[in-house]
C-alpha positions in Angstrom: 68.6 115.2 66.1 68.9 115.5 69.9 70.2 112.0 70.3 72.8 112.8 67.6 74.0 115.9 69.4 74.2 114.0 72.7 76.3 111.3 71.0 78.5 113.9 69.4 79.0 115.6 72.7 79.8 112.2 74.4 82.4 111.4 71.7 83.9 114.8 71.9 84.2 114.4 75.7 85.9 111.0 75.3 88.4 112.6 72.8 89.2 115.3 75.3 89.7 112.8 78.1 91.9 110.7 75.9 94.2 113.7 75.2 94.9 113.9 78.9 96.1 110.3 79.1 99.9 109.5 79.0 101.9 109.2 75.8 103.8 106.3 77.4 104.1 104.5 80.7 107.7 103.5 81.5 107.1 103.2 85.2 104.1 101.8 87.0 102.2 103.8 89.6 98.9 103.5 91.6 97.1 105.1 88.6 99.1 103.8 85.6 100.4 100.3 84.8 101.1 97.9 82.0 101.6 94.3 81.1 103.5 92.7 78.2 100.4 93.3 76.0 98.5 96.3 77.4 98.8 99.7 79.0 96.1 100.9 81.4 95.5 104.2 83.2 92.9 105.9 85.4 91.4 109.2 84.3 88.5 110.9 86.1 87.9 107.6 88.1 87.6 105.5 84.9 89.8 102.8 83.4 91.3 103.4 80.0 93.5 101.0 78.1 95.3 100.4 74.8 97.5 97.6 73.3 101.2 98.3 73.8 103.1 99.8 70.9 105.4 97.7 68.9 108.5 98.6 66.9 106.5 98.3 63.8 103.5 100.4 64.9 102.9 103.5 66.9 100.8 103.5 70.1 97.1 102.9 69.4 94.5 105.2 70.7 93.3 105.0 74.3 89.8 103.4 74.9 87.5 103.1 77.8 87.8 99.6 79.3 84.3 98.1 78.8 81.3 100.3 78.3 81.9 102.6 81.2 85.5 102.2 82.3 84.3 100.6 85.5 84.3 97.0 86.7 81.0 95.5 85.6 79.4 92.0 86.2 79.0 90.5 82.7 78.2 86.9 84.0 74.8 85.4 83.8 72.8 85.3 87.1 69.5 83.7 87.6 67.0 86.5 88.3 70.1 88.7 88.8 70.9 87.1 92.1 74.5 87.6 93.1 75.2 90.2 90.5 77.6 92.9 91.8 77.1 96.6 91.3 79.9 98.7 89.8 81.8 101.0 92.1 81.2 104.7 91.6 84.8 105.2 90.5 88.3 103.6 90.5 91.0 104.9 92.9 94.0 102.7 92.2 95.1 99.9 89.9 97.8 97.3 89.3 98.4 95.1 86.3 100.8 92.2 85.4 100.6 89.3 83.0 96.9 88.5 82.4 95.8 90.3 85.6 94.3 93.6 86.3 93.3 94.7 89.8 91.2 97.8 90.4 90.5 99.3 93.8 87.0 100.9 93.8 85.8 104.0 95.6 84.2 101.4 97.9 87.7 100.2 98.8 87.0 96.7 97.4 89.3 94.7 95.1 88.0 94.1 91.6 89.8 91.4 89.5 89.9 91.0 85.8 91.7 88.7 83.3 92.7 90.5 80.1 92.0 87.3 78.2 88.4 87.2 79.1 87.6 90.8 80.1 85.4 89.4 82.9 85.4 91.1 86.3 84.8 89.5 89.6 84.4 91.2 93.0 85.0 88.2 95.2 88.2 86.4 96.1 89.4 83.2 97.6 88.6 79.5 98.1 86.7 77.5 99.3 84.3 80.4 100.0 84.7 83.5 97.9 84.3 86.8 99.7 84.9 90.5 99.0 88.5 91.6 99.6 89.8 94.9 100.8 93.5 96.0 101.0 94.7 96.4 104.6 94.6 100.0 105.9 97.7 102.2 106.1 99.9 100.1 103.8 103.0 101.4 102.1 102.5 99.7 98.8 100.8 96.9 96.9 101.2 95.1 93.6 99.5 92.3 91.6 101.5 89.5 90.0 100.8 86.9 87.5 103.2 84.0 86.8 101.4 82.8 83.7 101.9 81.7 80.1 104.2 84.6 79.2 106.8 83.5 81.9 105.9 79.8 81.4 106.8 78.7 84.9 109.8 78.9 87.2 113.1 77.3 88.0 113.7 75.9 91.5 117.1 76.3 93.2 118.5 73.3 91.3 117.4 74.8 88.0 114.6 72.3 87.4 111.9 74.1 85.4 108.3 73.7 86.5 105.7 74.8 83.9 102.5 76.6 85.0 99.4 74.5 85.7 97.1 74.0 82.7 94.1 74.1 85.0 94.9 77.2 86.9 96.6 79.2 84.1 99.4 80.2 86.4 99.8 81.7 89.8 98.1 85.0 90.8 99.4 86.8 93.9 98.4 90.1 95.4 101.3 91.4 97.5 101.1 94.1 100.2 103.8 96.0 102.1 102.5 96.9 105.5 102.7 100.2 107.2 106.0 99.7 109.0 107.7 98.4 105.8 108.8 95.2 107.5 106.0 92.7 106.6 105.1 91.5 103.1 101.6 90.0 103.1 99.8 88.4 100.3 96.5 87.0 99.1 95.9 84.3 96.5 92.6 83.5 94.7 93.0 79.9 95.8 93.4 80.7 99.5 90.9 82.3 101.9 90.1 85.9 101.1 92.5 87.7 103.5 96.1 88.8 103.9 97.0 86.4 106.7 99.8 84.8 104.6 103.2 86.4 104.6 106.7 86.3 103.1 109.8 86.8 105.2 111.5 90.0 104.1 115.2 90.5 103.3 117.7 90.0 106.1 115.3 87.7 108.0 112.7 90.4 108.0 114.9 93.3 109.3 114.9 95.2 106.1 112.5 98.1 106.2 111.2 98.6 102.7 109.8 101.9 101.4 108.2 100.5 98.3 107.3 97.2 96.7 106.7 96.0 93.1 106.0 92.6 91.7 105.9 90.7 88.4 105.6 87.0 87.6 105.9 86.2 91.4 109.2 88.1 91.7 109.1 90.8 94.4 111.2 93.9 94.2 111.7 96.1 97.3 113.7 99.3 98.0 114.4 101.1 101.3 115.1 104.8 102.1 118.8 104.3 101.6 118.3 103.1 98.0 119.2 99.5 98.8 117.3 96.9 96.8 116.4 93.2 97.0 114.5 90.8 94.8 113.0 87.4 95.4 110.8 84.9 93.5 108.3 83.9 96.1 104.6 82.8 96.0 102.5 80.1 97.7 103.7 77.4 95.4 107.4 78.2 95.1 107.8 78.5 98.9 106.6 74.9 99.5 103.2 75.5 100.9 100.9 74.0 98.3 99.7 70.5 99.6 98.9 69.4 96.1 102.4 69.7 94.8 105.4 67.4 95.4 108.5 68.9 97.1 111.8 67.5 98.2 114.9 68.8 100.1 117.1 66.4 98.1 119.3 68.7 96.0 119.6 67.4 92.4 118.6 68.0 88.8 115.5 66.0 87.8 114.9 65.3 84.1 112.8 62.1 84.0 109.0 62.0 84.7 107.5 61.8 87.2 110.6 63.0 89.2 110.8 66.2 87.1 107.5 67.3 88.8 109.2 67.3 92.2 110.2 70.8 93.3 113.4 71.3 95.2 113.3 73.2 98.5 114.4 75.4 100.2 113.0 78.1 97.9 115.0 80.9 96.4 116.4 83.5 98.9 116.4 87.3 98.6 119.1 88.6 96.3 120.7 92.0 97.0 120.7 94.1 93.8 123.7 96.4 93.0 123.0 100.0 94.1 122.8 102.7 91.6 126.1 104.6 91.8 126.0 108.2 93.0 128.0 109.3 90.0 125.2 108.2 87.7 122.6 110.4 89.5 119.9 110.2 92.1 116.8 108.0 92.5 113.4 108.0 94.1 111.6 105.0 95.7 109.3 104.6 92.6 110.2 101.1 91.3 108.9 98.8 88.7 109.6 95.2 87.8 108.4 93.7 84.5 108.5 90.2 83.0 110.3 90.0 79.7 110.0 86.3 78.8 110.4 82.7 80.2 111.9 81.5 83.4 113.3 83.3 86.5 115.9 85.6 84.9 113.5 87.2 82.4 112.8 90.2 84.5 113.7 93.9 84.2 114.1 96.3 87.1 113.4 100.0 86.8 114.0 102.8 89.3 112.8 106.4 88.9 115.5 109.1 89.1 117.6 111.8 87.5 121.0 111.7 85.9 123.8 114.0 86.7 122.3 116.6 84.3 119.1 116.4 86.4 117.1 115.0 83.5 114.1 113.0 84.6 113.9 109.3 83.7 114.6 105.9 85.1 117.5 103.5 85.6 117.1 99.9 84.4 118.9 96.6 84.1 118.1 92.9 83.8 117.4 91.3 87.2 120.8 89.4 87.1 122.7 92.2 85.4 125.3 94.4 87.2 125.1 97.7 85.3 122.3 100.3 85.5 121.4 102.3 82.3 119.6 105.6 82.4 116.7 106.4 80.1 115.5 109.9 79.8 111.7 110.5 79.8 111.2 114.1 81.0 108.1 112.9 82.9 107.4 114.5 86.3 108.9 112.5 89.2 106.3 110.4 91.0 108.2 110.5 94.4 110.9 112.7 96.1 114.5 112.0 95.5 116.1 109.9 98.2 118.9 111.2 100.4 121.3 108.3 100.0 123.3 107.6 103.1 126.3 105.2 103.5 125.0 104.0 106.9 121.6 102.5 107.4 120.2 102.3 111.0 116.5 101.9 110.4 116.5 98.1 110.7 113.6 96.1 112.2 114.1 94.0 115.3 116.2 90.9 115.3 113.7 88.1 116.1 116.2 85.2 115.9 116.4 83.0 119.0 118.7 80.2 120.2 116.7 77.6 122.1 118.0 74.7 124.1 116.3 71.3 124.3 116.6 67.6 123.9 116.6 65.2 121.0 115.2 61.6 121.2 115.9 59.2 118.4 114.2 55.8 117.9 111.0 54.2 119.2 109.8 52.8 122.5 112.8 51.3 124.4 115.4 51.6 121.7 116.2 55.3 121.9 119.2 57.6 122.1 119.0 61.0 123.7 121.1 64.1 123.0 121.2 67.7 124.1 120.5 70.1 121.3 120.3 73.8 120.4 118.1 75.4 117.8 120.2 78.3 116.6 118.8 81.5 114.9 115.3 80.1 115.0 112.8 82.7 113.7 109.1 81.4 113.4 108.6 83.9 110.6 111.7 83.1 108.5 113.2 79.8 107.5 116.9 79.1 107.9 117.8 78.0 111.4 120.5 75.4 112.4 120.0 72.3 114.6 123.2 71.8 116.7 123.5 68.3 118.3 125.9 68.2 121.3 128.5 65.4 120.9 130.7 65.7 124.0 132.8 68.8 123.5 131.8 69.2 119.8 128.6 70.2 118.0 127.2 68.8 114.8 125.1 71.4 112.9 122.3 70.5 110.5 120.3 73.0 108.4 116.8 73.4 109.7 114.1 74.7 107.3 110.4 75.5 107.8 107.7 76.6 105.4 105.9 79.1 107.4 103.5 81.3 105.5 101.1 82.7 108.0 101.2 85.5 110.6 99.4 83.3 113.1 100.8 79.9 112.3 101.7 77.8 115.3 102.1 74.6 113.2 104.4 74.3 110.2 106.3 71.7 108.2 109.9 71.6 107.1 113.0 69.5 107.1 116.4 68.8 108.7 119.0 68.4 106.0 122.2 66.3 106.0 124.8 68.6 104.5 127.8 67.3 102.5 130.3 68.9 104.9 128.8 66.8 107.8 129.1 63.6 105.7 132.8 64.3 105.1 133.3 65.1 108.8 131.6 61.9 109.9 134.1 59.7 108.0 136.6 60.6 110.8 134.1 60.6 113.7 132.4 57.4 114.7 130.0 59.1 117.2 128.9 61.5 114.5 128.5 58.7 112.0 126.3 56.8 114.4 124.1 59.9 115.0 123.7 60.3 111.2 122.9 56.6 110.7 120.3 56.7 113.4 118.8 60.0 112.5 118.8 60.0 108.6 119.3 56.4 107.6 119.9 56.4 103.9 118.2 59.7 103.3 119.7 63.2 102.9 116.9 64.9 104.8 114.1 64.3 107.4 110.7 65.8 106.9 109.5 67.4 110.2 106.4 68.9 111.7 107.0 71.9 114.1 104.5 73.1 116.7 104.9 76.2 118.9 102.7 76.5 122.0 101.5 79.7 123.7 104.6 79.9 125.9 106.9 79.8 122.9 108.1 76.2 123.5 108.9 74.4 120.3 108.1 70.7 119.6 109.6 69.0 116.5 109.0 65.5 115.2 109.7 63.7 112.1 106.9 62.4 110.0 106.3 60.1 107.0 103.4 58.5 105.3 104.3 55.1 106.7 104.6 55.9 110.4 102.2 57.3 112.9 105.0 58.0 115.4 108.1 60.1 114.6 111.5 58.6 114.9 113.0 62.0 115.6 111.5 64.0 118.5 112.7 67.2 120.0 111.5 69.7 122.6 112.8 73.2 123.1 111.9 75.5 126.0 110.5 78.9 125.0 112.1 82.2 126.0 
């Protein structure tokens, strides 16, 4: 009888808790989130979930996730060795695709796949370790570019399906305390946040909030300006096990179709929400709606002109924002939108001067060169070769992904405009022939020493010594 009463009391308590859970979750927050299949929420430090409602059926009842609503180790361990203890409670969460991340009261990251319902408390390769979010961050978000999105399109439109082995790409993004740096962790990389993504406007955009879904990042600043970009370890050209090329073309025939075109997608400025439609906060959400890059929806919390609470939304490539009323309390304060934005980060672009040597041993040509708008943290510089009173400029790309990287790879690209110009300039044509041969790009390795001096050399699988060598003095 006593056990029966305890059970009844427990069931009554769960019902009482469930009544305090949200009726719907249109916007993600540190305590509420959703995927294309599930909704999840924190209540009294425990995780609750339910399948998403469909047009044919009402929202199902909320249930505790697992037996206790806490991350628990369900894997088999010999003599219990290596088994992790559940945290006392859950402080924050984030969900996307097949991923759920919970931050425990112990500040550690706990990671679950919805498909298996198995939790892990360690992160990274080759040696898994416990992972904590950096201190004093502005925002964070988990992303899963998995079976629902199918893969991604490179800048030439070539579609690259997700890996069957890895079941997609998982990325944990973090916006640091000054709003200028986007850091990330990946389960296949060492367990830290040393990798980074260059922010909008070559890292001068100071974001207030960040959201992510299917490797697409969405940021907003205090002036209500918004940018999006699809960027993860694979798409940015950093994965050594994938094939990349800077040759711009559509690839339809195997095995060429597995080659991913670089450079990666750049940041796209999203249209601002017009003042005549209402006001917004910095609470933002991005969600995946189907396959390929453009299947994303953006949502921004705000009020309409009648001061009704809700959110503005649009497809990622759409131009028009539509307001949906929810009457839910606002998560964040309304922004005071200004026409002028002065809170930019520092401009870290540099123009370096140096020398270029083409050829090997005694058959070499030398040129004076400039490396314009070079920023070690952000790709997109220009190599200017001095030809008498003229300069020939070539796009100069790098694939930096680390805060501390002093070595990186990239390419110098022969643009079509330069090819056309060379038809009327013999000196330029000779430079192109000696530098590029029959190729449209040169793969390079870049090294920056402690003084800031930059060394660049071409590299290939068939040569120990680069045909193209450059040195630039640091500033």
